[in-house]
N, C-alpha and C positions, 0 to 999 in steps of 0.2 A: 281911465280906460284907454282913451285916445293916445295919451302919452306912452302907455305900455305897448300899444300896437306900433307906434312910431319907432320905439326902441327896438322892438323885435324885427321890424322891417329893415332898420339900419344895420343891425347885426347880421341878418340874413344876407343882405347885399354885400357886406364886408366879407363874409365867408365865401360867397360866390366869386367875388373878385380875387380873393386869395387863391381859390381853387383854380380859377382861370389862368392866373399868373404862373401857376405850377406847370401848365401844359403849353405855355407859349413856346413857339419854336425858337431854337437857338439861332441867332443871326449868323448867316453864312459869312465866311472870311471873304473880304473884298479882294478882287484880283489885283495884283500889283501893276503899277504903271512903269514900264521899262523903256530904257533907251534903245535896247536891242531891237533889230528889225524882225528877228524871229527868235522864239524861245519856247521851251517845253519843260514840263515836269512829267516824268514817267515812273511808275512803280517798277522797280527792277525785277521783282519776281513775277508779276502778272502782266506787265506791259501796259497796264491801264494808264491813260493820259489824265493827269489831274489839272494841268494848266496848258493852254496852247495859245500861241500867237504866230500866225503865218507859218505853221509847222511844216507845210508841204511846199513852201516857196523855195525854188532852187537858188542856192547861193554858194559863193566860194567858201570852202571849208577850211582853207589854210592848213596849218599843221595838225589839226584834228584828224586829218587824213592818216597820220602816222599810227593812229589806233588800229586802223585796218591792216596796215603793213605789219605791225607788231603781232597782231592776233594770228596772222598766217605764219610769220617767221618764227614765232616762239611756241608753236604747237608741238606736242609730243616730246621727242628727244632732241628736237632742233636746238634748244638752248646750249646743248653740249657740243655742237658743231664748232669747228675751228674755221674761221673766215680769214682769208688773206686780203689785205687792202690793195685794191687795184689802182692803176694810174688814174682812171676816171674818178674814183672815190677821193683820192688824195688831191685831185685838181679842182674839186667843186668849190666855187667861189663863195657859196653860202655856208660853208662849214664853220661851225662854232668850235668844234674840237678838231685840231689840226693833225690828223693821222698822217703817217708817212707811208709811202708806197712800199709794199712788201711786209709790213707789220702784220702779225697774226693775233687775232683776238677770238675769245669765245663769243658765240652768237648772243648769249645772255647779256654780256657786257655792252654789246652794240645796242641791245634793247634799252638798257639804261641810258645810253647816250642819246638815243632817238626820242624816248618818251620824257625824260627829265629835261635834258638840255635842248631838246627839239632840234638836234643836229642832223642836217641833211646827209652828211657823209656816213654817219652810223646807219641811217635809214637805207641809203643806197647800197651799202655794204651788206646789210641783211638780205635785201632783195637779190643781189648777185650771189650771195651764199646759198640761197634756196633755188633760184631758177637759172643762174648763170648770166642773166641780163635783166634790166629793169623792164624792158618791153614785155618779156615773157611773164614777169612777176605781176605786172599791172593787169594782165589778162586774168590771173588768179584772183586779184582784188575785185574785179568786176563780176566774176563768177560768184565769189563769196557774197558780194553785195546782193545779188539776185536771190541767193539762197536764204539770206536773212530777211528778205521781204522789202528791200530798199527799192522803191519805185522812182525816186527822184535823185538818183546818184549815178555818177559816171566818173571814173578816174582815168587820168592820162599820165600821171606820175606818182611816185611813191611817197613824196613828202609834202605835197600841197601847194607848190608854187602856182601862181595865178595862170590860168588858161581858161578860155571861154568854154572849152569842152570838159573842164574839170569842175564838178559841182556836186553838191549834196543838199540836204534839207535838215532842219532841226529834228524832225521825226526820224529821219534815216540815221543821223549822227547818234541819236539816242539808242537806236537798234544796234549800231556798230559798237557803241560804248557798252551796252548790255552784253554783247557777245564777248568783247575783249575782257570785261570784268570777270567773266567765267573762267579765265586763265589765272591760276594761282600765282604764277610768276609776275604777270602783269599787275595783279592786285598789289603784290609786294613792291613792285617798281613805283607804282603811282603813289604809294604811301611813304616813299623815300625822299628825303630832302637833299642828301649828298651821297654820291657813290664814287668811290675811287677804285681803279682797276689798272692792271698792268698788261702790256702786250706779252705774249707767250715766248717770243723769240728775242726781242731786244730789251725786255723788262722795263720799258718806258712806262711811266705812270701818267694816267689821265684822270680827270675829275669831272663828273657831270653834276650840275646843280639844277634842282627843280625850278621851273618857271611858274609853278603854282603858288601864288602869294597867300592863298587861304589855308594851305596845308600848314598845320602847326599853330595857326592863329585861331581857327575855329575847330574845336575838338571833334565835332561830328562830321567834318569834311574828311572823306576817305581818299582824297586825291582826285586828280583830273588832268586834262590835257588842254593846253592853250593853243591858240592859233592866231596869227597876225599877218596880214598882207594888205596892200593898198586896196585891192578889190574886196577882200573879206572883211576888212575892219578888224575889230578886236573880238575874238571868240573864246569860248570856254565851255568844255563839257566836264561835268564832275559827278561824283557819287557822294550822296549825303545820307547819313544814318540817323534815324530818329525813332525812339521807342522800339528798337529792335528791327525796324523795317528799313530797307534800302531804297533810295530814290535816285533817279538820274535827272540832272538838270543840264540844259544846254541853252546858251545864249549865242547868237550870231549877229554880226553886223553892228556892234557897238561903235560909236564914232570917236570915242576916246578910251584910252586904256583903263582909267579908274572905273568906267561904267560897267565893264565886264565883271568886276568884283562886286560893285554895288548892286547890279542887277541879280547876280547869283545869290547874294545875301538876301535880297528881297524874296527870291524864290524859296530859299531856306525858311524864311519867316512865314511864308505862305503855307509851306508844308506843316510847320508847327501849329499854325492857326487852324488849319483844317483838321488836324489830329485831335484837337481839344474837344 
């Protein structure tokens, strides 16, 4: 009798333990440790923040600035506009693409030069094509930033060269990226590895290569914009797609180039872990 009661008790305890195991909470994904000084994961559709590290700290955004420039310059029918390369554009010492004064190009091709190659000349030419001068265009950038809800952003140039009065935050860059990705042409540009185009008058050919090293190597990476200066360090804003949802990731202030890729991949893995 005693042995039977003991067996019943053991079986009952085993069943209770099994039942309890079934309702144990799933262990939450651990937050990644990053080299970046600031970083964020934001759901593209909802704006919900899934990961944050110093997201409101003001930092130099470097060439991620060009996402704002492009989002304004490539609105509506602007991509069809013809832009003439000015003396100032041709003379910029930071140009990667060496345009010649007087050459004429479509605004959309300048967009490829700006966002893929991170070319300052292409960026300045877009600003001049819209506003006549970069000073006037920068005003549009700051107005747009306020409309988007960017509270820690101020621009003084169109391409992101270091200036103490030129800054943004990981959160604000995510908002700017969200807005830019709403533009169909910009989505296409960011997913392009190489773009070749000709001037309209001289028929000279130029080639823009993407600086995004994750594009094409990670299938779910939908493209992004790099940024690098001495003050900004190594930065990257990207779009990641997982299970039909889109996410924005931003890393700012990495101290070495490989870390912006490693940190971004860590954020991608964190997105996947949370979605399980």
